N, C-alpha and C positions, 0 to 999 in steps of 0.2 A: 424776854425783856430787852428792849433796845433803848439806846440813849434818846432817840427821837420820840419814842412813846413816853419816856420819863419826863421829857421837857414839854410835852403837849399842853399842859395847863397854862404855860406862859408863851406858847408859840406866837400868838398874835402880838403880845407885848414885845417879843424879840424883833419882830418886823419893824415896829415903831422905834425900838432902840437902835436898830441899824441905821435909820435915817438920822437920828441924833448923833450917833457915833461918827458917821461919815462927815457930817458937818464939822465936828470937832477936829477932824484930821486934816481939814483943808489948809492950804498954804498958798501964798502968792509967789513963792519961789518955784520956778518951773522944775528944777531938778528934784526938789523936795516933794513937790506934788506928784511927780512921776514915780518916785520911790514909794510914796504912800499908797498910790493906786495899786502898785505891785503887791504891797503888803496886804491890802484888802483881799486880793485874789488868793493869798496864802492862808487866810484865816480858816480855823477849824470849826468845831461844833458850837462855839460860843458858850461853853460850859460855865465860865466864870460870871459873865453877865446874867446868864440864866439863873445861877444861884442867888445873885442879888435880888432878882425879880421874884423868885420862888419864896425867899425868906421874907420879902416885903409882903407878899400875898398871905403867907402863913400868919403874919402879925396883924395885918389890917384887913384882910379879906379882898382888897383890891390893890392894884399897883399904882402908887402915886407918882407924880412927875419927878419927885425927888429921887425915886429909885432909878430913873433913867440917867440922871446926873451921876449917881453913885456907880452905876453899871459902866458908864462911859469912862469914869476915872479908873476903875480896876482893869478894864480892857486895855486902856492906853498904857497903864503901868505894866500889865502882863506882856503886851506887845513889845514895849521898850526892853523889857528883860530878855525876851526871846532874841531880839536883834543883837543885844549886847552878848548874850550867851553864845551865839553863833560865832562872834568875833573871838571870844575867849577860848572856845572849843575848836576854833579853826574849822568849823563845819561848812561844808559846801552845799548842803541841801537842807530844806525845811519843808516838810509835808509834800515831798515829791517834786518840789521846784527848787531852782537854784536859790541859795540864801542871798541876802542883801550884800554881804561882804564878798561873796563869790562874783556877783554881777558888778557892783560899784566899788569894791575894795573896802578895806577896814576903816579908813578915815571917814568916808561917807556913812558907813554903817554906824559908827560910834556917834557921829553927829545927828543922824536920824533918830537913833535911840534916845539921845539927850533931848531932842525936840519933842518926841512923844511923851517922855517923862514930864517935861515942862508943861506940855499941853494938859496932861492929866492934873497937875497941880493947879494950873490956871482955871480949869473947869470948876474946881471947888471955890476958888477965890472969886471968880466972876459971878458965881451963884450964891455967894456968902455961906457956903457949906463948910464951915471951919472945923466941925467935928469930923466930917469926912476926910478933911485934909490931915487932921491929927492921926486918924486911923491908918490912912494910906502911907503917911510918912513913916510911921512905926514899922509898917510892912517892908518898906524900902530898906530901912535900917537892918531889919532882921534878915532879909534876903541877902544883903551884902555881907553881913557878919557870917551867915551860914556858908556862903560860897568860899569866903576866905578861910574859915575854920576847916572846911573840907580840903582845901588846897594844902594848908599847913599839915593836917593829919595824913594826907596822902603821901607827903614827902617823908613823914616819920613812920608811917605804917603801924601806928599804935592806937587805932580806934577801938574803943570798947563800946558796949551796947548803950551806955548812958550818953557817950559823946555822939554816937550815931543818931540817937533820937534828937539830940540838940541840933544837929546839922539838918536833918530832914524837917524838923519842926520849923526852923528858920527859913530854909531854902524853899520848901514846897508848901507846908501846911499854913504858913503865915498868910499867904495870898488867899488861899481858900477860906481861911478864918476871917480875913478882911472882907471878902465878898459877903459872907453870911452876916457879919456884924453890921456892915453898911446897909444891907437889906433890912435888918431889924430896925436900925436907927431911922431909916427913911420913912417907916410906917408906924412906929410905936415909940412911946415915951417910957414903956415898962422896962426897967433895968433887968428884970428876970428874963424877959424875952431876948434882950441883947446878949446877956451872959450865956444863955442856953444855946443860941445860934452861933455865937463866937466859938464856944467849946465844940459844938457839933462840927463846924468847919475845920477846926484844928485836928480833931480825931479822924475825920474822913480824909483830910489831907495827908496825915501820917500813914494811914492805911493805903492810900493811893500810891505813895512813894514806895512803901514796902512791896506792894504788888509789882510795881515796875522793876524793883531790884530782883524779885524772883524771876520775872520775865528774862532778865539778862542771862540766867542759867538754863533756860529752856526754850526761849523764843528762837524762831528761824528767821526773824527779821520782819515778818509780815505784821506783827502786832505793834511794835514800838519802833520799827525802822532801823534797828541796829543788830549786828550779828551777835551770836552767843559769845559770852565772855568779854564783851566790849568794856565793861566796867573794870574787869581784872586787868586788861591791857592798859587802861588808864590809871591803874593803881588805886582804884576806888574800893575801899573796904566797906562792904554793905552787910546787912543783917544776916543773910544766909551764910556768908563766909565767916563773920564774927562768931556765930554759934558753932560752926564746924571746927574752927580753930580752938574754941574753948573746950570742946568735947573730945577732940583727938588727943593722942598722946603727944607729949612735948616734942619728941624727936620728929614726928611726922609734921606737926604744926610748923616747926622751924624750917623744914624742907620746903613747905608750901610758901612761907613768907620769903624764903630765898629765891624761889622761882619768880614770885611777883616782882621782887626788887630787880631781877635781872632782865626785865622787859621780855616776858615769855613769848615764844613763837606759838604757832597754831597748835602744835602737838602738846606743848606745855600748858597752854590754856585749857586744852581738853582734859589734861590731868587734874588741873585745879577744879574744873567744873565737876568732874567725877568725884573728887575729894569732898566737895560740898554736898553733893547728893548722897554719898555713902555715909556721911556723918550727920544726916538729918537736918541740914541747914535749910532746905526748901520747905520741909514740913513745919519746922519751928517758925520760920518767918511767916508762912501762910497762916498758921494758928494765931500769931501775934496780930496780924492784920484783921483777922476775923474777930478777935477779942475787942479791938478798937472800934470796929463797926457796931458791935453790940452796945458798947458804951455810947457811941454817937447817937444811935437810935433812941436810947433812953433819954437823951437830952431833949427830945421832941415831945416827951410825955406831957409837958405843961400846956401844949397847944391843942385846941379843939380839932377834931377830925375835919379834913378838907382835902380837896384834890391836890393842893400845893403840898400839904404835909405828907400825903402818900407819895408824892414825887420825890420828896427829900428822903423818905424811908427807902424807896426803890433805888434812888441814886446811891445811897450808902451801900446797899446790897450789890449794885452793879459794879462798884469800885473793886470789890474782891471777887466777883464772879466772872469778870472779863476772861474770855477763853484764853488758855495758854497756847 
């Protein structure tokens, strides 16, 4: 099962979406237009707009024009967030290419991110899609709150499981939930459809982030583009570590926290990774992600069988079955 095969039912619609999206990105300012063209070259698999289109198809059988507007909004929002994230994280690469801030420096990157965010909001206003605007504005609020909460807790190193889920729900799942909810709203007036798909997106988004957090303890960099233990070095306390700290004896847990606080070197990072593995952190996090996926697929029970519904089921499975 590949992502391309999962997205096949909306592949023709994605081509049409691309034309709409590129039009929305255009600017009369030469520098801005140059950066935007560079961003388009960096784009990935278009998962988020595909989710909008799949959810619209699940609800209505076809993909209405409103879905393209909604997909453009979430893609603009997502792209803006990535540009801003690279500035915050001082990242020099994005999908194998130099990041915007690496090429044009932070000031240009922040302003370009602001431009993309404003374009996304204007798309809804220009098309009188005010419900889309409400949904996406709430996502922007949640993403900002989640990022700031993570920064606060990383400084304090006191994240428990409840706080962890609040952070990933706001930082990651909120946008995936937004995609699915907008797709439903674009094609259906049924409030049950809207609620089911919004919840599906939230659950899948949480599972997606947990899987990424597991990758940090096992990946060689080829999957998510970062070395093993990168989160630990950045003092990010994620679910595998939270569980390991909870199950280890207090003396050992304190030693690990002390290592994290001291900005660990490679050898110490390896110790922390082994600690998480030895205390079942990876198995626990993987099981939690799989539980969320089961719940997410149950949310789709209210819909009739279709190629789009099967793709949403397959996408949920794909999120937790991505190879380590």
